[in-house]
PDB file with one MODEL, atoms N, CA, C and O in Angstrom:
MODEL        1
ATOM      1  N   UNK A   1     -60.852  14.374  29.077  1.00  0.00           N
ATOM      2  CA  UNK A   1     -60.530  13.322  30.400  1.00  0.00           C
ATOM      3  C   UNK A   1     -59.361  12.919  30.502  1.00  0.00           C
ATOM      4  O   UNK A   1     -58.772  12.531  29.493  1.00  0.00           O
ATOM      5  N   UNK A   2     -58.729  12.917  31.783  1.00  0.00           N
ATOM      6  CA  UNK A   2     -57.179  12.549  31.819  1.00  0.00           C
ATOM      7  C   UNK A   2     -57.375  11.231  32.461  1.00  0.00           C
ATOM      8  O   UNK A   2     -58.220  11.075  33.342  1.00  0.00           O
ATOM      9  N   UNK A   3     -56.470  10.107  31.958  1.00  0.00           N
ATOM     10  CA  UNK A   3     -56.205   9.006  32.285  1.00  0.00           C
ATOM     11  C   UNK A   3     -54.864   9.251  32.986  1.00  0.00           C
ATOM     12  O   UNK A   3     -53.990  10.038  32.624  1.00  0.00           O
ATOM     13  N   UNK A   4     -54.852   8.278  34.268  1.00  0.00           N
ATOM     14  CA  UNK A   4     -53.818   8.017  35.034  1.00  0.00           C
ATOM     15  C   UNK A   4     -53.320   6.896  34.915  1.00  0.00           C
ATOM     16  O   UNK A   4     -53.973   5.894  35.205  1.00  0.00           O
ATOM     17  N   UNK A   5     -52.234   6.839  34.525  1.00  0.00           N
ATOM     18  CA  UNK A   5     -51.344   5.426  34.236  1.00  0.00           C
ATOM     19  C   UNK A   5     -51.178   5.186  35.801  1.00  0.00           C
ATOM     20  O   UNK A   5     -50.770   5.996  36.633  1.00  0.00           O
ATOM     21  N   UNK A   6     -51.578   3.919  35.989  1.00  0.00           N
ATOM     22  CA  UNK A   6     -51.031   2.931  37.399  1.00  0.00           C
ATOM     23  C   UNK A   6     -50.334   1.752  37.072  1.00  0.00           C
ATOM     24  O   UNK A   6     -50.663   0.936  36.211  1.00  0.00           O
ATOM     25  N   UNK A   7     -49.198   1.705  37.926  1.00  0.00           N
ATOM     26  CA  UNK A   7     -48.517   0.418  37.831  1.00  0.00           C
ATOM     27  C   UNK A   7     -49.181  -0.763  38.226  1.00  0.00           C
ATOM     28  O   UNK A   7     -49.897  -0.743  39.227  1.00  0.00           O
ATOM     29  N   UNK A   8     -49.005  -1.938  37.461  1.00  0.00           N
ATOM     30  CA  UNK A   8     -49.627  -3.037  38.272  1.00  0.00           C
ATOM     31  C   UNK A   8     -48.778  -3.409  39.519  1.00  0.00           C
ATOM     32  O   UNK A   8     -47.602  -3.108  39.720  1.00  0.00           O
ATOM     33  N   UNK A   9     -49.641  -4.148  40.344  1.00  0.00           N
ATOM     34  CA  UNK A   9     -48.872  -4.216  41.982  1.00  0.00           C
ATOM     35  C   UNK A   9     -47.801  -5.379  41.227  1.00  0.00           C
ATOM     36  O   UNK A   9     -47.843  -5.949  40.137  1.00  0.00           O
ATOM     37  N   UNK A  10     -46.714  -5.427  42.521  1.00  0.00           N
ATOM     38  CA  UNK A  10     -45.828  -6.392  42.169  1.00  0.00           C
ATOM     39  C   UNK A  10     -45.875  -7.396  43.451  1.00  0.00           C
ATOM     40  O   UNK A  10     -45.812  -7.015  44.620  1.00  0.00           O
ATOM     41  N   UNK A  11     -45.995  -8.711  43.033  1.00  0.00           N
ATOM     42  CA  UNK A  11     -46.369  -9.338  44.075  1.00  0.00           C
ATOM     43  C   UNK A  11     -44.889 -10.408  44.190  1.00  0.00           C
ATOM     44  O   UNK A  11     -44.515 -10.977  43.165  1.00  0.00           O
ATOM     45  N   UNK A  12     -44.157 -10.596  45.455  1.00  0.00           N
ATOM     46  CA  UNK A  12     -42.966 -11.345  45.575  1.00  0.00           C
ATOM     47  C   UNK A  12     -43.352 -12.969  45.924  1.00  0.00           C
ATOM     48  O   UNK A  12     -44.458 -13.308  46.345  1.00  0.00           O
ATOM     49  N   UNK A  13     -42.501 -13.675  45.730  1.00  0.00           N
ATOM     50  CA  UNK A  13     -42.655 -15.183  45.853  1.00  0.00           C
ATOM     51  C   UNK A  13     -42.429 -15.129  47.348  1.00  0.00           C
ATOM     52  O   UNK A  13     -41.587 -14.346  47.786  1.00  0.00           O
ATOM     53  N   UNK A  14     -43.173 -15.964  48.217  1.00  0.00           N
ATOM     54  CA  UNK A  14     -42.565 -15.931  49.753  1.00  0.00           C
ATOM     55  C   UNK A  14     -41.446 -16.504  50.018  1.00  0.00           C
ATOM     56  O   UNK A  14     -41.165 -16.555  51.215  1.00  0.00           O
ATOM     57  N   UNK A  15     -40.726 -16.948  49.301  1.00  0.00           N
ATOM     58  CA  UNK A  15     -39.197 -17.170  49.855  1.00  0.00           C
ATOM     59  C   UNK A  15     -38.274 -16.470  49.012  1.00  0.00           C
ATOM     60  O   UNK A  15     -37.058 -16.651  49.076  1.00  0.00           O
ATOM     61  N   UNK A  16     -38.873 -15.611  48.163  1.00  0.00           N
ATOM     62  CA  UNK A  16     -37.674 -15.175  47.373  1.00  0.00           C
ATOM     63  C   UNK A  16     -36.786 -14.438  47.729  1.00  0.00           C
ATOM     64  O   UNK A  16     -35.698 -14.448  47.155  1.00  0.00           O
ATOM     65  N   UNK A  17     -37.100 -13.500  48.930  1.00  0.00           N
ATOM     66  CA  UNK A  17     -36.066 -12.647  49.667  1.00  0.00           C
ATOM     67  C   UNK A  17     -35.182 -13.438  50.562  1.00  0.00           C
ATOM     68  O   UNK A  17     -34.231 -12.828  51.051  1.00  0.00           O
ATOM     69  N   UNK A  18     -35.340 -14.734  50.868  1.00  0.00           N
ATOM     70  CA  UNK A  18     -34.532 -15.537  51.804  1.00  0.00           C
ATOM     71  C   UNK A  18     -33.836 -16.248  50.978  1.00  0.00           C
ATOM     72  O   UNK A  18     -32.774 -16.679  51.427  1.00  0.00           O
ATOM     73  N   UNK A  19     -34.100 -16.500  49.926  1.00  0.00           N
ATOM     74  CA  UNK A  19     -33.234 -17.233  48.777  1.00  0.00           C
ATOM     75  C   UNK A  19     -32.237 -16.313  48.323  1.00  0.00           C
ATOM     76  O   UNK A  19     -31.028 -16.543  48.349  1.00  0.00           O
ATOM     77  N   UNK A  20     -32.828 -15.164  47.865  1.00  0.00           N
ATOM     78  CA  UNK A  20     -31.682 -13.757  47.420  1.00  0.00           C
ATOM     79  C   UNK A  20     -30.694 -13.753  48.492  1.00  0.00           C
ATOM     80  O   UNK A  20     -29.508 -14.041  48.325  1.00  0.00           O
ATOM     81  N   UNK A  21     -31.160 -13.456  49.461  1.00  0.00           N
ATOM     82  CA  UNK A  21     -30.054 -13.649  50.734  1.00  0.00           C
ATOM     83  C   UNK A  21     -29.132 -14.537  50.954  1.00  0.00           C
ATOM     84  O   UNK A  21     -27.964 -14.216  51.172  1.00  0.00           O
ATOM     85  N   UNK A  22     -29.491 -15.587  50.926  1.00  0.00           N
ATOM     86  CA  UNK A  22     -28.784 -16.841  50.913  1.00  0.00           C
ATOM     87  C   UNK A  22     -27.755 -17.105  49.880  1.00  0.00           C
ATOM     88  O   UNK A  22     -26.643 -17.605  50.051  1.00  0.00           O
ATOM     89  N   UNK A  23     -28.376 -16.633  48.629  1.00  0.00           N
ATOM     90  CA  UNK A  23     -27.406 -16.890  47.302  1.00  0.00           C
ATOM     91  C   UNK A  23     -26.422 -15.808  47.408  1.00  0.00           C
ATOM     92  O   UNK A  23     -25.256 -16.109  47.150  1.00  0.00           O
ATOM     93  N   UNK A  24     -26.793 -14.142  47.871  1.00  0.00           N
ATOM     94  CA  UNK A  24     -25.737 -13.255  47.601  1.00  0.00           C
ATOM     95  C   UNK A  24     -24.754 -13.884  48.690  1.00  0.00           C
ATOM     96  O   UNK A  24     -23.591 -14.164  48.399  1.00  0.00           O
ATOM     97  N   UNK A  25     -25.221 -14.065  49.799  1.00  0.00           N
ATOM     98  CA  UNK A  25     -23.661 -14.383  50.952  1.00  0.00           C
ATOM     99  C   UNK A  25     -22.981 -15.479  50.490  1.00  0.00           C
ATOM    100  O   UNK A  25     -21.819 -15.624  50.869  1.00  0.00           O
ATOM    101  N   UNK A  26     -23.648 -16.566  49.479  1.00  0.00           N
ATOM    102  CA  UNK A  26     -22.692 -17.768  49.684  1.00  0.00           C
ATOM    103  C   UNK A  26     -21.922 -17.341  48.339  1.00  0.00           C
ATOM    104  O   UNK A  26     -20.751 -17.708  48.247  1.00  0.00           O
ATOM    105  N   UNK A  27     -22.396 -16.711  47.449  1.00  0.00           N
ATOM    106  CA  UNK A  27     -21.593 -16.154  46.096  1.00  0.00           C
ATOM    107  C   UNK A  27     -20.929 -14.940  46.100  1.00  0.00           C
ATOM    108  O   UNK A  27     -19.924 -14.688  45.435  1.00  0.00           O
ATOM    109  N   UNK A  28     -21.479 -14.220  46.827  1.00  0.00           N
ATOM    110  CA  UNK A  28     -20.968 -12.815  46.876  1.00  0.00           C
ATOM    111  C   UNK A  28     -21.048 -12.148  45.573  1.00  0.00           C
ATOM    112  O   UNK A  28     -20.011 -11.707  45.076  1.00  0.00           O
ATOM    113  N   UNK A  29     -21.892 -12.059  45.119  1.00  0.00           N
ATOM    114  CA  UNK A  29     -22.392 -11.303  43.925  1.00  0.00           C
ATOM    115  C   UNK A  29     -24.233 -11.423  43.865  1.00  0.00           C
ATOM    116  O   UNK A  29     -24.883 -12.450  44.060  1.00  0.00           O
ATOM    117  N   UNK A  30     -24.740 -10.135  43.560  1.00  0.00           N
ATOM    118  CA  UNK A  30     -26.315 -10.269  42.987  1.00  0.00           C
ATOM    119  C   UNK A  30     -26.429 -10.048  41.535  1.00  0.00           C
ATOM    120  O   UNK A  30     -25.525  -9.396  41.012  1.00  0.00           O
ATOM    121  N   UNK A  31     -27.242 -10.418  40.912  1.00  0.00           N
ATOM    122  CA  UNK A  31     -27.261 -10.233  39.489  1.00  0.00           C
ATOM    123  C   UNK A  31     -28.696  -9.291  38.995  1.00  0.00           C
ATOM    124  O   UNK A  31     -29.430  -8.800  39.853  1.00  0.00           O
ATOM    125  N   UNK A  32     -28.912  -9.159  37.810  1.00  0.00           N
ATOM    126  CA  UNK A  32     -29.805  -8.112  37.303  1.00  0.00           C
ATOM    127  C   UNK A  32     -31.097  -8.629  37.814  1.00  0.00           C
ATOM    128  O   UNK A  32     -31.865  -7.780  38.267  1.00  0.00           O
ATOM    129  N   UNK A  33     -31.449  -9.780  37.822  1.00  0.00           N
ATOM    130  CA  UNK A  33     -32.945 -10.512  38.170  1.00  0.00           C
ATOM    131  C   UNK A  33     -32.892  -9.972  39.720  1.00  0.00           C
ATOM    132  O   UNK A  33     -33.912  -9.419  40.131  1.00  0.00           O
ATOM    133  N   UNK A  34     -31.725 -10.100  40.644  1.00  0.00           N
ATOM    134  CA  UNK A  34     -31.894  -9.997  41.702  1.00  0.00           C
ATOM    135  C   UNK A  34     -32.057  -8.564  42.126  1.00  0.00           C
ATOM    136  O   UNK A  34     -32.660  -8.374  43.182  1.00  0.00           O
ATOM    137  N   UNK A  35     -31.661  -7.654  41.534  1.00  0.00           N
ATOM    138  CA  UNK A  35     -31.684  -6.128  41.494  1.00  0.00           C
ATOM    139  C   UNK A  35     -33.484  -6.073  41.321  1.00  0.00           C
ATOM    140  O   UNK A  35     -34.269  -5.669  42.178  1.00  0.00           O
ATOM    141  N   UNK A  36     -33.685  -6.392  40.506  1.00  0.00           N
ATOM    142  CA  UNK A  36     -35.273  -6.382  40.175  1.00  0.00           C
ATOM    143  C   UNK A  36     -36.030  -6.788  41.414  1.00  0.00           C
ATOM    144  O   UNK A  36     -36.849  -5.991  41.872  1.00  0.00           O
ATOM    145  N   UNK A  37     -35.857  -7.822  41.934  1.00  0.00           N
ATOM    146  CA  UNK A  37     -36.352  -8.578  43.065  1.00  0.00           C
ATOM    147  C   UNK A  37     -36.239  -7.291  44.285  1.00  0.00           C
ATOM    148  O   UNK A  37     -37.243  -6.809  44.808  1.00  0.00           O
ATOM    149  N   UNK A  38     -34.966  -6.899  44.579  1.00  0.00           N
ATOM    150  CA  UNK A  38     -35.017  -6.206  45.550  1.00  0.00           C
ATOM    151  C   UNK A  38     -35.734  -5.031  45.329  1.00  0.00           C
ATOM    152  O   UNK A  38     -36.249  -4.513  46.320  1.00  0.00           O
ATOM    153  N   UNK A  39     -35.928  -4.315  43.864  1.00  0.00           N
ATOM    154  CA  UNK A  39     -36.570  -3.117  43.800  1.00  0.00           C
ATOM    155  C   UNK A  39     -37.986  -3.467  44.048  1.00  0.00           C
ATOM    156  O   UNK A  39     -38.714  -2.611  44.549  1.00  0.00           O
ATOM    157  N   UNK A  40     -38.414  -4.536  43.774  1.00  0.00           N
ATOM    158  CA  UNK A  40     -39.959  -4.963  43.939  1.00  0.00           C
ATOM    159  C   UNK A  40     -40.070  -4.946  45.571  1.00  0.00           C
ATOM    160  O   UNK A  40     -41.048  -4.331  45.994  1.00  0.00           O
ATOM    161  N   UNK A  41     -39.280  -5.484  46.465  1.00  0.00           N
ATOM    162  CA  UNK A  41     -39.384  -5.542  47.570  1.00  0.00           C
ATOM    163  C   UNK A  41     -39.453  -4.269  48.376  1.00  0.00           C
ATOM    164  O   UNK A  41     -40.349  -4.106  49.205  1.00  0.00           O
ATOM    165  N   UNK A  42     -38.450  -3.293  48.132  1.00  0.00           N
ATOM    166  CA  UNK A  42     -38.491  -2.022  48.596  1.00  0.00           C
ATOM    167  C   UNK A  42     -39.986  -1.356  48.431  1.00  0.00           C
ATOM    168  O   UNK A  42     -40.509  -0.785  49.388  1.00  0.00           O
ATOM    169  N   UNK A  43     -40.570  -1.452  47.289  1.00  0.00           N
ATOM    170  CA  UNK A  43     -41.813  -1.177  47.173  1.00  0.00           C
ATOM    171  C   UNK A  43     -42.862  -1.490  47.525  1.00  0.00           C
ATOM    172  O   UNK A  43     -43.913  -0.891  47.296  1.00  0.00           O
ATOM    173  N   UNK A  44     -42.638  -2.958  48.428  1.00  0.00           N
ATOM    174  CA  UNK A  44     -44.014  -3.419  48.960  1.00  0.00           C
ATOM    175  C   UNK A  44     -43.746  -2.902  50.422  1.00  0.00           C
ATOM    176  O   UNK A  44     -42.816  -3.098  51.206  1.00  0.00           O
ATOM    177  N   UNK A  45     -45.079  -2.061  50.507  1.00  0.00           N
ATOM    178  CA  UNK A  45     -45.262  -1.485  51.813  1.00  0.00           C
ATOM    179  C   UNK A  45     -45.883  -2.500  52.867  1.00  0.00           C
ATOM    180  O   UNK A  45     -46.178  -2.169  54.015  1.00  0.00           O
ATOM    181  N   UNK A  46     -46.027  -3.620  52.405  1.00  0.00           N
ATOM    182  CA  UNK A  46     -46.389  -4.864  53.514  1.00  0.00           C
ATOM    183  C   UNK A  46     -45.240  -5.771  54.137  1.00  0.00           C
ATOM    184  O   UNK A  46     -45.378  -6.612  55.025  1.00  0.00           O
ATOM    185  N   UNK A  47     -44.199  -5.447  53.542  1.00  0.00           N
ATOM    186  CA  UNK A  47     -42.928  -6.010  53.883  1.00  0.00           C
ATOM    187  C   UNK A  47     -42.526  -5.855  55.131  1.00  0.00           C
ATOM    188  O   UNK A  47     -42.291  -4.750  55.620  1.00  0.00           O
ATOM    189  N   UNK A  48     -42.373  -7.368  55.978  1.00  0.00           N
ATOM    190  CA  UNK A  48     -42.155  -7.267  57.386  1.00  0.00           C
ATOM    191  C   UNK A  48     -40.841  -6.688  57.609  1.00  0.00           C
ATOM    192  O   UNK A  48     -39.987  -6.660  56.722  1.00  0.00           O
ATOM    193  N   UNK A  49     -40.611  -6.086  59.131  1.00  0.00           N
ATOM    194  CA  UNK A  49     -39.700  -5.146  59.452  1.00  0.00           C
ATOM    195  C   UNK A  49     -38.374  -6.090  59.495  1.00  0.00           C
ATOM    196  O   UNK A  49     -37.291  -5.505  59.522  1.00  0.00           O
ATOM    197  N   UNK A  50     -38.388  -7.422  59.503  1.00  0.00           N
ATOM    198  CA  UNK A  50     -37.167  -8.271  59.761  1.00  0.00           C
ATOM    199  C   UNK A  50     -36.584  -8.376  58.293  1.00  0.00           C
ATOM    200  O   UNK A  50     -35.363  -8.461  58.161  1.00  0.00           O
ATOM    201  N   UNK A  51     -37.412  -8.373  57.190  1.00  0.00           N
ATOM    202  CA  UNK A  51     -37.165  -8.416  56.145  1.00  0.00           C
ATOM    203  C   UNK A  51     -36.378  -7.271  55.341  1.00  0.00           C
ATOM    204  O   UNK A  51     -35.438  -7.332  54.548  1.00  0.00           O
ATOM    205  N   UNK A  52     -37.241  -6.045  55.931  1.00  0.00           N
ATOM    206  CA  UNK A  52     -36.494  -4.825  55.565  1.00  0.00           C
ATOM    207  C   UNK A  52     -34.977  -4.603  56.323  1.00  0.00           C
ATOM    208  O   UNK A  52     -34.069  -4.016  55.734  1.00  0.00           O
ATOM    209  N   UNK A  53     -34.878  -4.949  57.198  1.00  0.00           N
ATOM    210  CA  UNK A  53     -33.471  -5.175  57.859  1.00  0.00           C
ATOM    211  C   UNK A  53     -32.545  -5.835  57.125  1.00  0.00           C
ATOM    212  O   UNK A  53     -31.393  -5.471  56.890  1.00  0.00           O
ATOM    213  N   UNK A  54     -33.245  -7.086  56.677  1.00  0.00           N
ATOM    214  CA  UNK A  54     -32.244  -7.637  55.799  1.00  0.00           C
ATOM    215  C   UNK A  54     -31.846  -7.197  54.308  1.00  0.00           C
ATOM    216  O   UNK A  54     -30.772  -7.431  53.753  1.00  0.00           O
ATOM    217  N   UNK A  55     -32.898  -6.538  53.804  1.00  0.00           N
ATOM    218  CA  UNK A  55     -32.526  -5.876  52.448  1.00  0.00           C
ATOM    219  C   UNK A  55     -31.401  -4.486  52.932  1.00  0.00           C
ATOM    220  O   UNK A  55     -30.469  -4.084  52.235  1.00  0.00           O
ATOM    221  N   UNK A  56     -31.772  -3.975  54.192  1.00  0.00           N
ATOM    222  CA  UNK A  56     -30.623  -2.921  54.482  1.00  0.00           C
ATOM    223  C   UNK A  56     -29.202  -3.595  54.737  1.00  0.00           C
ATOM    224  O   UNK A  56     -28.142  -3.117  54.334  1.00  0.00           O
ATOM    225  N   UNK A  57     -29.324  -4.682  55.407  1.00  0.00           N
ATOM    226  CA  UNK A  57     -27.702  -5.389  55.467  1.00  0.00           C
ATOM    227  C   UNK A  57     -27.208  -5.673  54.130  1.00  0.00           C
ATOM    228  O   UNK A  57     -25.989  -5.545  54.012  1.00  0.00           O
ATOM    229  N   UNK A  58     -27.824  -6.010  53.137  1.00  0.00           N
ATOM    230  CA  UNK A  58     -27.488  -6.385  51.670  1.00  0.00           C
ATOM    231  C   UNK A  58     -26.920  -5.279  50.922  1.00  0.00           C
ATOM    232  O   UNK A  58     -25.907  -5.343  50.225  1.00  0.00           O
ATOM    233  N   UNK A  59     -27.676  -4.221  51.125  1.00  0.00           N
ATOM    234  CA  UNK A  59     -27.536  -2.931  50.485  1.00  0.00           C
ATOM    235  C   UNK A  59     -26.123  -2.492  51.225  1.00  0.00           C
ATOM    236  O   UNK A  59     -25.157  -2.199  50.520  1.00  0.00           O
ATOM    237  N   UNK A  60     -26.030  -2.455  52.691  1.00  0.00           N
ATOM    238  CA  UNK A  60     -24.518  -2.113  53.036  1.00  0.00           C
ATOM    239  C   UNK A  60     -23.448  -3.013  52.563  1.00  0.00           C
ATOM    240  O   UNK A  60     -22.311  -2.583  52.367  1.00  0.00           O
ATOM    241  N   UNK A  61     -23.765  -4.226  52.377  1.00  0.00           N
ATOM    242  CA  UNK A  61     -22.624  -5.194  52.101  1.00  0.00           C
ATOM    243  C   UNK A  61     -22.230  -4.644  50.582  1.00  0.00           C
ATOM    244  O   UNK A  61     -21.042  -4.413  50.354  1.00  0.00           O
ATOM    245  N   UNK A  62     -23.225  -4.435  49.540  1.00  0.00           N
ATOM    246  CA  UNK A  62     -22.867  -4.019  48.434  1.00  0.00           C
ATOM    247  C   UNK A  62     -21.923  -2.461  48.509  1.00  0.00           C
ATOM    248  O   UNK A  62     -20.886  -2.242  47.883  1.00  0.00           O
ATOM    249  N   UNK A  63     -22.453  -1.744  49.222  1.00  0.00           N
ATOM    250  CA  UNK A  63     -21.823  -0.536  49.292  1.00  0.00           C
ATOM    251  C   UNK A  63     -20.479  -0.759  49.882  1.00  0.00           C
ATOM    252  O   UNK A  63     -19.544  -0.034  49.543  1.00  0.00           O
ATOM    253  N   UNK A  64     -20.306  -1.821  50.834  1.00  0.00           N
ATOM    254  CA  UNK A  64     -19.001  -1.724  51.310  1.00  0.00           C
ATOM    255  C   UNK A  64     -17.887  -2.665  50.474  1.00  0.00           C
ATOM    256  O   UNK A  64     -16.699  -2.815  50.760  1.00  0.00           O
ATOM    257  N   UNK A  65     -18.656  -3.271  49.320  1.00  0.00           N
ATOM    258  CA  UNK A  65     -17.965  -3.879  48.492  1.00  0.00           C
ATOM    259  C   UNK A  65     -17.695  -5.585  48.984  1.00  0.00           C
ATOM    260  O   UNK A  65     -16.768  -6.280  48.568  1.00  0.00           O
ATOM    261  N   UNK A  66     -18.646  -5.973  49.860  1.00  0.00           N
ATOM    262  CA  UNK A  66     -18.589  -7.301  50.075  1.00  0.00           C
ATOM    263  C   UNK A  66     -19.172  -8.030  49.354  1.00  0.00           C
ATOM    264  O   UNK A  66     -18.711  -9.146  49.113  1.00  0.00           O
ATOM    265  N   UNK A  67     -20.494  -7.543  48.743  1.00  0.00           N
ATOM    266  CA  UNK A  67     -21.390  -8.165  47.489  1.00  0.00           C
ATOM    267  C   UNK A  67     -20.870  -7.340  46.606  1.00  0.00           C
ATOM    268  O   UNK A  67     -20.569  -6.167  46.827  1.00  0.00           O
ATOM    269  N   UNK A  68     -20.703  -8.161  45.179  1.00  0.00           N
ATOM    270  CA  UNK A  68     -20.387  -7.496  43.761  1.00  0.00           C
ATOM    271  C   UNK A  68     -22.011  -7.423  43.317  1.00  0.00           C
ATOM    272  O   UNK A  68     -22.902  -8.168  43.726  1.00  0.00           O
ATOM    273  N   UNK A  69     -22.118  -6.478  42.508  1.00  0.00           N
ATOM    274  CA  UNK A  69     -23.245  -6.302  41.543  1.00  0.00           C
ATOM    275  C   UNK A  69     -22.878  -6.620  40.177  1.00  0.00           C
ATOM    276  O   UNK A  69     -22.145  -5.745  39.716  1.00  0.00           O
ATOM    277  N   UNK A  70     -23.141  -7.616  39.318  1.00  0.00           N
ATOM    278  CA  UNK A  70     -22.885  -8.201  38.244  1.00  0.00           C
ATOM    279  C   UNK A  70     -24.150  -7.996  37.226  1.00  0.00           C
ATOM    280  O   UNK A  70     -25.302  -8.171  37.623  1.00  0.00           O
ATOM    281  N   UNK A  71     -23.867  -7.638  35.973  1.00  0.00           N
ATOM    282  CA  UNK A  71     -24.700  -7.482  34.808  1.00  0.00           C
ATOM    283  C   UNK A  71     -25.309  -8.643  34.263  1.00  0.00           C
ATOM    284  O   UNK A  71     -25.943  -8.453  33.226  1.00  0.00           O
ATOM    285  N   UNK A  72     -25.275  -9.627  34.644  1.00  0.00           N
ATOM    286  CA  UNK A  72     -25.891 -10.811  34.202  1.00  0.00           C
ATOM    287  C   UNK A  72     -27.429 -10.941  34.592  1.00  0.00           C
ATOM    288  O   UNK A  72     -27.876 -10.675  35.708  1.00  0.00           O
ATOM    289  N   UNK A  73     -28.167 -11.387  33.510  1.00  0.00           N
ATOM    290  CA  UNK A  73     -29.332 -11.405  34.028  1.00  0.00           C
ATOM    291  C   UNK A  73     -30.062 -12.679  35.122  1.00  0.00           C
ATOM    292  O   UNK A  73     -31.057 -12.521  35.830  1.00  0.00           O
ATOM    293  N   UNK A  74     -29.320 -13.786  35.005  1.00  0.00           N
ATOM    294  CA  UNK A  74     -29.002 -14.786  36.210  1.00  0.00           C
ATOM    295  C   UNK A  74     -28.034 -15.766  35.690  1.00  0.00           C
ATOM    296  O   UNK A  74     -27.634 -15.962  34.543  1.00  0.00           O
ATOM    297  N   UNK A  75     -27.776 -16.286  36.717  1.00  0.00           N
ATOM    298  CA  UNK A  75     -26.467 -17.315  36.821  1.00  0.00           C
ATOM    299  C   UNK A  75     -27.107 -18.778  36.848  1.00  0.00           C
ATOM    300  O   UNK A  75     -27.712 -19.105  37.869  1.00  0.00           O
ATOM    301  N   UNK A  76     -27.040 -19.392  36.121  1.00  0.00           N
ATOM    302  CA  UNK A  76     -27.403 -20.757  36.299  1.00  0.00           C
ATOM    303  C   UNK A  76     -26.452 -21.407  36.757  1.00  0.00           C
ATOM    304  O   UNK A  76     -25.429 -21.275  36.085  1.00  0.00           O
ATOM    305  N   UNK A  77     -26.332 -22.289  37.936  1.00  0.00           N
ATOM    306  CA  UNK A  77     -25.610 -23.370  38.336  1.00  0.00           C
ATOM    307  C   UNK A  77     -25.425 -24.655  37.430  1.00  0.00           C
ATOM    308  O   UNK A  77     -24.762 -25.608  37.838  1.00  0.00           O
TER     309      UNK A  77
ENDMDL
END
């Protein structure tokens, strides 16, 4: 008998992406926790098209160096 491992579903908090975008634009960086949130969002097949476009804009900003990626788990203000 073969058992297939299945990842548990990942659920995003309703305002998580909006908060992440606002924080990244205000501070100029994303954290390790933010990266995991983005990864979860990318794998969410039910993500609305406007949020997919926002993720693409954020990734372009990272590639162009406008947003930095830091290795902190989170940054407490």
